[in-house]
C-alpha positions as CSV (number, residue, x, y, z in Angstrom):
1,X,41.3,-0.1,-58.1
2,X,40.4,-3.1,-60.3
3,X,41.1,-6.6,-58.8
4,X,43.2,-8.7,-61.0
5,X,41.6,-12.2,-60.8
6,X,44.5,-14.2,-62.1
7,X,46.7,-13.7,-59.1
8,X,44.1,-13.4,-56.4
9,X,41.9,-16.4,-56.8
10,X,42.9,-19.9,-57.6
11,X,42.5,-21.1,-61.2
12,X,42.2,-24.9,-61.0
13,X,38.6,-25.0,-59.9
14,X,35.5,-23.2,-61.2
15,X,33.5,-21.0,-58.7
16,X,30.6,-23.3,-59.5
17,X,32.6,-26.2,-58.0
18,X,32.8,-24.4,-54.6
19,X,29.1,-23.5,-54.8
20,X,28.2,-27.2,-55.4
21,X,30.2,-28.2,-52.3
22,X,28.5,-25.6,-50.2
23,X,25.1,-26.6,-51.4
24,X,25.9,-30.3,-50.7
25,X,27.0,-29.4,-47.2
26,X,23.8,-27.4,-46.4
27,X,21.6,-30.2,-47.6
28,X,23.1,-32.3,-44.7
29,X,22.6,-29.8,-41.8
30,X,19.4,-28.7,-40.2
31,X,17.3,-26.0,-41.8
32,X,18.0,-22.5,-40.6
33,X,21.4,-23.5,-39.3
34,X,24.5,-21.4,-40.0
35,X,27.8,-22.9,-41.0
36,X,30.9,-20.9,-39.9
37,X,34.4,-21.9,-41.1
38,X,37.5,-19.9,-40.3
39,X,40.4,-19.6,-42.6
40,X,43.9,-20.0,-41.3
41,X,45.7,-17.0,-39.8
42,X,49.2,-16.0,-40.8
43,X,51.5,-16.6,-37.9
44,X,54.3,-14.3,-39.0
45,X,55.1,-12.0,-41.9
46,X,57.7,-14.2,-43.5
47,X,55.5,-17.3,-43.5
48,X,54.7,-19.0,-46.8
49,X,50.9,-19.0,-46.4
50,X,48.8,-22.1,-47.2
51,X,45.1,-22.0,-46.5
52,X,43.5,-24.6,-44.3
53,X,42.1,-27.4,-46.4
54,X,38.5,-27.3,-45.2
55,X,38.3,-23.5,-45.8
56,X,39.8,-23.9,-49.2
57,X,37.4,-26.8,-50.0
58,X,34.4,-24.6,-49.4
59,X,35.7,-21.3,-50.8
60,X,38.9,-21.5,-52.8
61,X,39.9,-18.3,-51.1
62,X,43.5,-18.0,-49.9
63,X,43.4,-14.9,-47.8
64,X,44.8,-15.3,-44.3
65,X,42.2,-14.9,-41.5
66,X,39.1,-14.9,-43.9
67,X,35.9,-16.3,-42.5
68,X,33.0,-18.0,-44.5
69,X,29.4,-18.3,-43.3
70,X,26.7,-20.2,-45.1
71,X,23.0,-20.1,-44.3
72,X,20.5,-21.8,-46.7
73,X,21.9,-21.0,-50.1
74,X,23.6,-17.8,-49.1
75,X,27.4,-17.7,-48.6
76,X,29.0,-14.7,-47.1
77,X,32.8,-14.1,-47.2
78,X,34.3,-11.9,-44.5
79,X,37.6,-10.3,-45.5
80,X,40.0,-7.7,-44.1
81,X,39.9,-4.2,-45.7
82,X,42.4,-3.1,-48.3
83,X,45.7,-2.5,-46.6
84,X,48.0,-0.3,-48.9
85,X,51.1,-1.0,-46.7
86,X,50.6,-4.8,-46.7
87,X,49.9,-4.7,-50.5
88,X,53.1,-2.7,-51.1
89,X,55.2,-5.4,-49.2
90,X,53.3,-8.6,-50.1
91,X,51.3,-7.9,-53.1
92,X,47.5,-7.5,-53.6
93,X,44.9,-9.8,-52.0
94,X,41.2,-10.1,-52.1
95,X,39.6,-7.6,-49.7
96,X,36.3,-6.2,-48.6
97,X,36.7,-2.9,-50.3
98,X,35.5,-4.2,-53.7
99,X,32.6,-6.6,-52.6
100,X,30.9,-6.9,-56.0
101,X,34.1,-7.8,-57.8
102,X,35.1,-10.4,-55.1
103,X,31.6,-11.9,-55.1
104,X,31.7,-12.3,-58.9
105,X,35.1,-13.8,-58.8
106,X,34.5,-16.3,-56.0
107,X,30.9,-17.2,-56.4
108,X,29.8,-16.2,-52.9
109,X,26.5,-14.3,-52.3
110,X,28.1,-11.3,-50.6
111,X,31.4,-10.0,-49.2
112,X,31.6,-8.1,-45.9
113,X,34.3,-6.8,-43.6
114,X,35.5,-9.0,-40.8
115,X,34.3,-6.4,-38.2
116,X,30.7,-7.1,-39.4
117,X,30.8,-10.8,-38.3
118,X,29.8,-10.5,-34.7
119,X,26.8,-8.2,-35.5
120,X,25.7,-10.5,-38.3
121,X,25.8,-13.6,-36.1
122,X,24.3,-12.1,-32.9
123,X,20.9,-13.7,-33.4
124,X,22.1,-17.1,-34.6
125,X,20.4,-20.1,-32.9
126,X,22.1,-23.1,-34.4
127,X,25.7,-23.0,-35.6
128,X,27.9,-25.7,-37.2
129,X,31.6,-24.9,-36.7
130,X,34.9,-26.3,-35.5
131,X,36.0,-22.9,-34.2
132,X,36.4,-22.8,-30.4
133,X,34.9,-20.1,-28.2
134,X,32.0,-19.3,-30.6
135,X,29.9,-18.4,-27.6
136,X,31.7,-15.1,-27.5
137,X,30.3,-14.3,-31.0
138,X,27.0,-16.3,-30.9
139,X,26.1,-16.2,-27.2
140,X,22.5,-17.6,-27.7
141,X,23.3,-20.4,-30.2
142,X,23.7,-24.1,-29.9
143,X,27.0,-25.2,-31.4
144,X,27.6,-28.5,-33.3
145,X,30.8,-29.9,-34.9
146,X,31.2,-29.2,-38.6
147,X,34.2,-31.5,-39.4
148,X,32.2,-34.8,-39.6
149,X,30.3,-33.5,-42.6
150,X,33.4,-32.3,-44.4
151,X,35.3,-35.6,-43.7
152,X,32.5,-37.5,-45.4
153,X,32.2,-35.1,-48.3
154,X,36.0,-35.1,-49.0
155,X,36.1,-39.0,-49.5
156,X,34.5,-38.9,-52.9
157,X,36.2,-36.6,-55.5
158,X,34.4,-34.5,-58.1
159,X,35.4,-34.5,-61.7
160,X,37.4,-31.2,-61.2
161,X,39.2,-32.7,-58.2
162,X,40.0,-35.8,-60.2
163,X,41.6,-33.8,-62.9
164,X,43.8,-32.0,-60.3
165,X,44.7,-35.3,-58.7
166,X,45.6,-36.8,-62.1
167,X,48.2,-34.0,-62.5
168,X,49.5,-34.5,-59.0
169,X,49.9,-38.2,-59.7
170,X,51.8,-37.5,-62.9
171,X,54.1,-35.1,-61.2
172,X,54.7,-37.7,-58.4
173,X,55.6,-40.4,-60.9
174,X,57.9,-38.0,-62.9
175,X,59.7,-36.9,-59.7
176,X,60.4,-40.4,-58.5
177,X,61.5,-41.5,-61.9
178,X,63.9,-38.6,-62.2
179,X,65.2,-39.5,-58.7
180,X,65.9,-43.1,-59.9
181,X,67.9,-41.8,-62.8
182,X,69.9,-39.5,-60.6
183,X,70.7,-42.1,-57.9
184,X,74.4,-42.7,-57.3
185,X,76.4,-44.0,-54.4
186,X,77.9,-41.1,-52.4
187,X,74.9,-38.8,-52.8
188,X,72.9,-37.7,-49.8
189,X,69.2,-38.8,-49.5
190,X,68.0,-35.2,-49.5
191,X,69.6,-34.6,-52.9
192,X,67.0,-36.9,-54.4
193,X,64.4,-34.8,-52.6
194,X,65.8,-31.7,-54.3
195,X,65.4,-33.4,-57.7
196,X,61.7,-34.1,-56.8
197,X,61.1,-30.5,-55.6
198,X,62.5,-29.2,-58.9
199,X,60.1,-31.3,-60.9
200,X,57.2,-30.3,-58.7
201,X,57.8,-26.6,-58.9
202,X,58.7,-26.6,-62.5
203,X,55.2,-27.9,-63.1
204,X,53.3,-25.5,-60.9
205,X,53.3,-27.2,-57.6
206,X,54.1,-25.3,-54.4
207,X,56.6,-28.0,-53.3
208,X,56.0,-31.1,-51.4
209,X,52.6,-32.2,-50.2
210,X,54.1,-33.8,-47.1
211,X,57.6,-34.4,-45.6
212,X,59.7,-36.6,-48.0
213,X,60.6,-40.1,-47.1
214,X,63.9,-40.9,-48.8
215,X,65.3,-43.8,-46.9
216,X,68.4,-45.8,-47.9
217,X,69.5,-49.0,-46.3
218,X,68.2,-49.7,-42.8
219,X,66.7,-46.2,-42.7
220,X,63.7,-47.7,-44.6
221,X,62.9,-49.8,-41.5
222,X,61.5,-46.6,-39.9
223,X,58.2,-46.2,-41.6
224,X,58.1,-42.4,-41.4
225,X,61.8,-41.6,-41.7
226,X,62.1,-37.9,-42.5
227,X,65.7,-37.1,-41.7
228,X,66.9,-37.8,-45.3
229,X,70.5,-37.0,-44.3
230,X,72.4,-40.3,-44.9
231,X,74.8,-41.0,-47.7
232,X,73.7,-43.6,-50.3
233,X,75.8,-46.8,-50.1
234,X,76.5,-49.2,-52.9
235,X,74.4,-52.4,-52.4
236,X,71.6,-50.8,-50.5
237,X,68.0,-50.3,-51.5
238,X,66.4,-46.9,-51.3
239,X,62.8,-46.2,-50.5
240,X,61.2,-43.0,-51.8
241,X,57.7,-41.7,-50.8
242,X,57.1,-38.1,-51.9
243,X,54.4,-36.2,-53.7
244,X,53.6,-32.5,-54.5
245,X,51.3,-30.0,-53.1
246,X,49.4,-29.2,-56.3
247,X,46.4,-26.9,-56.2
248,X,46.0,-27.8,-52.5
249,X,45.9,-31.6,-53.4
250,X,48.5,-34.2,-53.3
251,X,49.2,-37.9,-54.2
252,X,51.1,-40.8,-52.7
253,X,53.7,-43.3,-54.0
254,X,56.3,-45.8,-52.8
255,X,59.1,-47.1,-55.0
256,X,62.3,-48.9,-54.0
257,X,65.4,-49.3,-56.1
258,X,69.1,-50.3,-55.7
259,X,71.6,-47.6,-55.2
260,X,74.0,-49.2,-57.7
261,X,71.3,-49.8,-60.3
262,X,71.2,-53.6,-60.0
263,X,69.0,-55.7,-57.7
264,X,70.8,-58.4,-55.8
265,X,69.2,-61.9,-55.8
266,X,67.8,-61.3,-52.3
267,X,66.4,-57.9,-53.2
268,X,64.9,-59.4,-56.4
269,X,63.2,-62.0,-54.3
270,X,61.6,-59.7,-51.7
271,X,60.9,-56.7,-53.9
272,X,59.8,-58.9,-56.7
273,X,57.3,-60.6,-54.4
274,X,55.8,-57.3,-53.2
275,X,55.5,-56.1,-56.9
276,X,53.5,-59.3,-57.7
277,X,51.4,-58.9,-54.6
278,X,50.7,-55.2,-55.6
279,X,49.6,-56.2,-59.1
280,X,47.4,-59.0,-57.6
281,X,45.6,-56.4,-55.4
282,X,45.1,-54.0,-58.2
283,X,43.6,-56.7,-60.4
284,X,40.8,-57.2,-57.8
285,X,40.0,-53.6,-57.0
286,X,36.9,-52.0,-58.6
287,X,33.6,-50.3,-57.8
288,X,31.3,-52.2,-55.5
289,X,34.1,-54.4,-54.1
290,X,34.8,-54.6,-50.3
291,X,38.4,-53.9,-49.2
292,X,38.4,-56.9,-46.8
293,X,37.2,-59.2,-49.6
294,X,39.9,-57.9,-51.9
295,X,42.6,-58.5,-49.4
296,X,41.3,-62.0,-48.4
297,X,41.1,-63.2,-52.0
298,X,44.5,-61.8,-52.9
299,X,46.0,-63.5,-49.8
300,X,44.7,-66.8,-51.0
301,X,46.2,-66.3,-54.5
302,X,49.6,-65.2,-53.1
303,X,49.8,-68.1,-50.7
304,X,49.7,-70.4,-53.7
305,X,52.5,-68.3,-55.3
306,X,54.6,-68.5,-52.1
307,X,54.2,-72.3,-52.1
308,X,55.9,-72.4,-55.5
309,X,58.8,-70.2,-54.5
310,X,62.2,-71.2,-53.1
311,X,63.5,-68.7,-50.6
312,X,67.2,-68.0,-50.0
313,X,66.5,-67.5,-46.3
314,X,63.8,-69.1,-44.1
315,X,63.0,-65.7,-42.5
316,X,62.2,-64.3,-45.9
317,X,59.5,-66.9,-46.4
318,X,58.1,-66.1,-42.9
319,X,58.1,-62.4,-43.7
320,X,56.1,-62.8,-46.9
321,X,53.6,-65.2,-45.2
322,X,53.2,-62.7,-42.3
323,X,52.6,-59.9,-44.8
324,X,49.5,-61.7,-46.1
325,X,48.0,-61.6,-42.6
326,X,48.3,-57.8,-42.5
327,X,45.1,-55.9,-43.4
328,X,46.4,-52.5,-44.1
329,X,47.6,-53.0,-47.7
330,X,44.6,-51.1,-49.0
331,X,45.6,-48.0,-47.1
332,X,44.4,-44.5,-46.5
333,X,42.3,-42.1,-48.6
334,X,44.3,-39.5,-50.6
335,X,43.2,-35.9,-51.4
336,X,43.9,-32.6,-49.9
337,X,45.9,-34.4,-47.2
338,X,48.1,-37.4,-48.1
339,X,46.4,-39.3,-45.3
340,X,43.0,-37.8,-46.1
341,X,39.8,-37.9,-44.2
342,X,37.4,-40.8,-44.1
343,X,37.3,-44.5,-43.6
344,X,36.3,-46.1,-46.9
345,X,36.9,-49.8,-45.9
346,X,33.6,-50.4,-44.3
347,X,31.5,-49.9,-47.4
348,X,31.7,-51.0,-51.1
349,X,34.3,-49.0,-53.0
350,X,32.6,-46.1,-54.9
351,X,33.5,-44.2,-58.1
352,X,35.4,-41.1,-57.2
353,X,37.2,-42.6,-54.2
354,X,41.0,-42.1,-54.2
355,X,43.2,-44.1,-51.9
356,X,46.6,-45.7,-51.7
357,X,47.5,-49.4,-52.3
358,X,50.5,-50.1,-50.2
359,X,51.6,-53.7,-49.7
360,X,54.6,-54.2,-47.5
361,X,56.9,-56.7,-45.9
362,X,58.9,-56.5,-42.6
363,X,62.0,-58.6,-42.1
364,X,63.1,-57.8,-38.6
365,X,66.1,-60.1,-38.7
366,X,67.7,-57.7,-41.1
367,X,65.8,-54.5,-40.4
368,X,64.4,-54.6,-43.9
369,X,61.1,-52.9,-44.9
370,X,60.0,-53.5,-48.4
371,X,57.0,-51.9,-50.0
372,X,55.5,-50.3,-53.1
373,X,52.6,-47.8,-53.2
374,X,50.4,-46.2,-55.8
375,X,47.4,-43.8,-55.7
376,X,44.3,-45.4,-57.1
377,X,41.1,-43.8,-58.4
378,X,37.9,-45.9,-58.5
379,X,36.0,-45.3,-61.7
380,X,32.6,-46.5,-63.0
381,X,34.2,-49.4,-64.8
382,X,37.4,-50.2,-62.8
383,X,40.4,-48.2,-61.6
384,X,42.9,-45.6,-62.8
385,X,46.4,-45.8,-61.3
386,X,47.3,-42.2,-61.0
387,X,51.0,-42.8,-60.3
388,X,51.6,-45.7,-62.7
389,X,54.1,-43.8,-64.8
390,X,56.8,-44.5,-62.2
391,X,58.7,-47.7,-63.1
392,X,57.5,-50.7,-61.0
393,X,58.8,-53.9,-62.5
394,X,62.4,-54.8,-61.5
395,X,63.7,-54.9,-65.1
396,X,62.1,-51.5,-65.8
397,X,63.6,-50.0,-62.7
398,X,67.1,-51.2,-63.7
399,X,66.6,-50.0,-67.3
400,X,65.6,-46.5,-66.0
401,X,68.6,-46.3,-63.8
402,X,71.0,-46.8,-66.8
403,X,70.0,-43.3,-68.2
404,X,71.5,-40.0,-67.0
405,X,69.6,-38.1,-64.4
406,X,69.3,-34.4,-63.5
407,X,72.2,-34.6,-61.1
408,X,74.5,-35.7,-63.9
409,X,73.3,-33.0,-66.2
410,X,73.5,-30.2,-63.6
411,X,76.8,-31.2,-62.0
412,X,78.3,-27.8,-62.9
413,X,76.0,-26.3,-60.3
414,X,77.4,-28.4,-57.4
415,X,80.1,-26.7,-55.2
416,X,83.0,-29.1,-55.0
């Protein structure tokens, strides 16, 4: 039986990419150590399987229950045997019955059956792993945690990762833009999520990379509002934060827009300020800069802007001044997880770093939460905004909302 590679091994990364990651990892651990990393197990037969991120990061293999070991430059992939019954019901998977073909496809040194693992590791003396109860397999070994090494490695993205994340960012921006066009009073928040899911899947994503935040009116006050079941009301703002799971990577975004397509004067004042704050932050971000310095310098600039503004309500002025004291506007890393591993803020920004810029305002007197967010890549010469295709400026948002969206075009599919 010949293994058909197209359907059995991911196609977004070269096998050399995974080999480089494994080599980089082994350069950080002690000589003669063995790295053991377990793939995710399938919990039930109807589960839509998604491999654990760290296992995928080192192997690209999406077989449930697979195990990878690495010693020196040798990577061994442990797989289940070919199961004709499982293949008949779920389709073919990589298995241990064709080791040479699997090794060539994945770039590992050798392929063995899962039952060989315990015997192969019986003499191990030093093991790096995050798997519990390894003493049952390696009774004479010292065990050390693996995850700190992988957290560090995943902060800086390779050229192949960056290309995947560019696509994820484009899909994110496309989905949010299409949701803007489709927004109408009377819709339910989750209907805008359905629009995004269509855009994601149409372009090869598996769906959402994290639970969608589609929060209209006061729902936006709750930072991680996932219910998405309220009806859109004329006069309200809506916050959308949603990105795809594309090739095991995601993106991040935040945009707000008026349900009726026109910002009120108060909305223009607050959202307009946060847009200017966002642009001022982006202007200062670049390789070699420190996150704290960027936020401090931008706060000084925006205080001068505030001093020139006339606010319709005194608590609006207090809210924007308070926002400048918050130090989380340069937010989390982004990668295989939307809140990805690693703290980048304590060292100069490096090329290959991907993170979110997420300035925000809280107005507790009205339960208002205003923010925008983009996913930013640090390059050798500056930055790339991976989600910049989504309208940001107030006039651009209003112009976008004047055009028909997918919900208008597909109204014949809605049950009345």
